[in-house]
C-alpha positions in Angstrom: 94.1 108.3 122.7 96.7 106.7 120.3 95.9 102.8 120.3 96.0 100.8 117.5 93.3 98.4 117.3 92.6 95.1 115.6 90.2 94.7 112.7 89.8 91.8 109.9 91.2 92.6 106.6 91.4 89.1 105.3 90.1 87.9 102.0 86.7 86.2 103.2 85.1 83.2 101.1 81.8 81.7 101.9 83.6 79.3 104.0 85.3 82.1 106.0 88.9 80.3 105.2 90.2 82.0 102.3 93.7 80.7 102.2 92.6 77.3 103.2 89.9 77.0 100.3 93.0 77.9 98.1 96.0 76.4 98.9 99.4 77.8 97.8 101.2 75.8 94.9 104.1 73.9 95.3 107.7 75.8 94.7 106.1 78.7 95.9 108.0 81.6 97.6 108.3 81.2 102.0 106.3 84.3 103.1 106.4 85.8 106.7 102.8 86.6 108.4 103.5 90.0 109.3 99.9 91.7 109.3 99.6 94.9 111.1 96.5 96.4 112.8 94.9 98.7 110.4 93.1 101.3 112.4 94.3 103.8 115.0 92.2 105.3 117.7 92.6 109.3 118.2 90.7 111.8 119.9 89.4 114.9 118.1 87.1 117.7 118.5 84.0 118.2 116.2 82.2 121.4 115.1 80.0 121.2 118.1 83.0 121.6 120.1 83.0 117.6 121.8 86.0 115.6 122.3 85.6 112.1 121.1 87.4 109.2 119.9 87.4 107.7 116.2 89.4 105.5 114.2 91.8 106.5 111.5 94.1 104.4 109.0 97.1 103.3 110.1 99.5 104.2 107.2 102.8 102.9 107.4 106.2 103.2 105.2 107.4 99.7 104.1 110.7 100.0 102.5 111.3 96.9 99.9 115.1 95.3 99.4 115.4 93.0 96.5 118.7 90.6 97.2 119.6 93.5 99.7 119.2 96.3 97.1 116.6 98.9 98.0 114.1 99.0 95.5 110.9 101.2 96.4 109.1 102.5 99.7 105.2 101.6 99.6 102.9 103.4 101.9 100.4 100.6 103.3 98.3 99.4 105.9 100.3 96.4 106.1 97.3 93.8 105.9 98.6 91.5 103.7 102.5 92.9 103.2 103.9 89.9 101.9 101.5 89.9 99.0 101.4 93.5 98.5 105.2 92.9 97.6 105.2 89.9 95.5 102.1 91.6 93.5 104.0 94.9 93.1 107.1 92.9 91.8 104.9 90.9 89.3 102.8 94.0 88.1 105.5 95.8 87.7 107.3 93.1 85.5 110.1 92.8 87.5 109.4 89.1 88.0 107.4 86.9 85.5 106.6 84.5 88.6 106.2 84.2 91.7 108.4 81.3 91.6 111.4 83.2 90.8 111.4 84.5 94.4 112.7 82.4 97.3 111.2 84.4 100.1 109.7 87.5 101.3 110.5 88.7 105.1 108.7 91.6 106.5 109.7 93.0 109.9 107.6 96.0 110.9 110.8 96.9 113.8 112.7 98.2 110.8 109.8 99.0 108.5 111.4 96.5 105.6 110.3 93.8 103.3 113.5 91.8 102.4 113.1 89.9 99.0 115.2 87.1 98.1 115.4 85.6 94.6 116.5 82.5 93.6 118.7 83.6 90.5 118.5 87.4 91.0 116.5 90.0 88.6 118.2 90.6 85.2 119.3 94.0 84.5 117.3 95.3 87.5 119.3 99.1 86.9 118.2 99.3 83.3 114.6 97.8 84.2 113.7 100.5 86.5 115.6 103.5 85.0 112.6 104.9 83.3 109.9 105.8 86.0 106.2 107.1 85.0 104.7 108.8 88.1 101.4 107.8 87.8 97.9 109.0 89.0 97.8 106.5 92.2 96.9 107.8 95.5 99.8 109.3 97.0 101.5 108.9 93.3 102.6 105.5 91.9 105.3 104.7 90.0 105.5 102.3 86.8 108.7 101.1 85.5 109.6 101.2 81.9 107.5 101.1 79.0 103.8 100.1 80.2 101.7 99.8 77.4 104.4 97.8 75.5 104.3 95.3 78.0 100.9 94.3 77.1 102.0 93.1 73.4 100.8 89.8 73.2 98.2 89.8 75.8 95.1 87.9 75.0 91.8 87.7 77.3 88.9 85.1 76.9 86.4 85.9 74.0 83.1 87.4 75.2 81.3 84.0 74.7 83.3 82.5 77.7 83.5 85.4 80.0 80.1 87.0 80.5 78.1 88.8 83.3 74.3 89.3 83.6 72.8 92.3 85.0 71.2 90.3 88.0 74.9 89.1 88.9 76.1 92.2 88.5 73.7 93.7 91.0 74.4 91.2 93.5 77.8 91.5 93.2 77.5 95.3 94.3 75.0 94.0 97.1 77.7 92.0 98.3 80.0 94.9 98.6 77.8 97.2 100.0 77.3 94.8 103.0 81.1 94.0 103.4 82.3 94.9 106.6 85.2 97.1 106.1 87.8 99.8 107.4 86.3 102.4 104.8 83.0 101.9 106.8 84.8 102.5 110.4 87.3 105.2 109.2 87.2 105.9 105.5 90.6 107.2 103.7 91.1 104.0 102.0 90.5 101.9 98.9 89.1 98.5 98.4 89.4 95.6 95.7 87.8 92.4 95.4 87.9 89.2 93.3 85.0 87.5 92.4 84.4 84.2 91.1 80.8 84.3 89.5 78.9 85.9 92.6 81.2 84.3 95.1 83.8 86.5 96.9 87.0 85.0 96.8 89.3 87.6 97.9 89.0 91.3 99.5 91.6 93.7 100.4 91.9 97.4 101.7 94.6 99.6 101.5 95.4 103.3 101.3 95.9 103.0 97.6 93.9 101.2 95.0 97.4 100.2 93.5 98.6 98.1 96.8 95.1 96.6 96.9 95.2 95.2 93.4 98.9 94.2 93.9 97.9 92.1 96.7 95.1 90.3 94.8 97.5 89.7 92.1 99.9 88.0 94.3 97.2 86.1 96.0 95.9 84.5 92.5 99.7 83.6 91.6 100.6 82.1 94.5 97.3 79.6 93.9 97.6 79.5 90.4 93.7 81.0 90.3 93.1 82.2 86.6 91.2 85.4 86.0 89.5 84.4 82.9 86.4 83.8 84.8 86.9 86.1 87.5 85.2 89.6 88.0 87.5 92.3 89.5 85.8 95.0 91.8 87.7 98.4 92.9 86.3 101.1 94.8 89.0 103.3 92.8 88.8 105.1 89.6 90.0 103.1 86.6 93.2 104.9 84.9 94.8 102.9 82.2 97.3 101.7 85.1 94.6 99.9 86.8 93.2 98.4 83.6 96.7 97.4 82.6 96.7 95.6 85.9 93.8 93.9 85.6 94.4 92.4 82.0 98.0 91.2 83.4 95.9 89.1 85.9 93.8 87.7 82.8 90.6 89.6 84.7 88.0 90.8 81.6 85.5 92.4 83.4 86.2 95.1 85.8 83.6 97.0 87.8 84.6 100.2 89.9 82.4 102.3 92.3 84.0 105.4 90.7 84.5 106.6 87.2 86.9 105.6 84.1 89.7 108.1 82.3 89.9 108.5 78.4 93.0 106.2 78.8 91.6 103.4 80.7 88.4 103.4 78.3 90.9 103.4 75.4 92.8 100.5 76.7 90.3 98.5 77.9 88.5 98.8 74.3 91.9 98.0 73.0 92.1 94.7 74.9 88.2 93.9 74.8 87.8 94.1 78.3 84.2 95.0 80.0 84.4 98.1 82.3 81.5 99.2 84.6 82.0 102.5 86.3 80.0 104.4 88.9 78.3 101.1 89.8 76.8 101.3 93.3 73.6 99.8 94.6 71.6 99.1 91.3 73.3 101.6 89.1 75.9 101.5 86.8 77.4 102.6 83.6 79.0 100.0 81.3 81.5 101.9 79.3 83.3 99.2 76.8 82.3 95.5 76.1 79.1 95.7 76.0 79.2 92.3 74.2 80.1 90.3 77.5 77.0 91.9 79.1 73.6 90.2 79.3 71.6 93.3 80.2 68.5 92.7 81.7 66.9 96.6 81.5 64.8 97.9 84.6 61.7 100.1 83.8 62.5 103.6 84.4 60.4 104.9 87.2 59.1 108.2 85.6 57.1 110.6 88.1 53.2 110.9 87.0 52.5 113.5 84.8 50.5 116.6 86.5 47.7 118.0 84.1 46.8 121.5 84.0 44.1 122.4 86.7 44.8 119.4 88.6 
């Protein structure tokens, strides 16, 4: 068995039409639609010696060329590869806006994405000379001085961007019920964008950075602001994940995983609210409690057993 099977990995909304509900702005780049099937069926032998078929994520290599110059190879499921490439360029600050790109064409026959810009990328060699290997799954790369790129960044104040405990728990319940590749095969990360309690965009990939880059591009193409949004991820909140959420303008971030010290320090500096270890009705608010309207639940304590009972 070595079959690839189709699995829906779109960005769901309440009406089931994510891209139609949020149309692309005028002047945005032309994109192909080269989505690939994210799961592959294989035969395995389990601990009982039984042979059976399971699904595994169909990881692929996608080499990105910018104006015919090779830039990077991304490992991906290929759910929304054009958005991934565009979001990568945005989050690496290699472009300032998607309108700088004329087209992104993905061809899986040659495993390549061709990016054509309108006026070229200024000082590309100098801007990509400094590389920082990050904690991303499979080891990501950040170009340039990432911390310096946050100078001047301003997020909405706590009065205008808040979340209540009940809303947070309903968000977690939405993610718990979400049909996902992870539920079928594991080995992937998922990221989601919420407007209030409405799920606007959800994508899974082999790395959490791919997923957040895809959402960043989806927002940029449609002019969707992040000031009143909540970003959710299954991955840990490291400094680079916090930076990317901040660049998207999202002040409230929720993770099923934990937070690193640098992620914590950066979020504190930027005035962001980070929730970690968030699943079911449980969570930890690490930073930005001023944005959080707590509705504490009564702790259920076991009855006291008296001596002699």
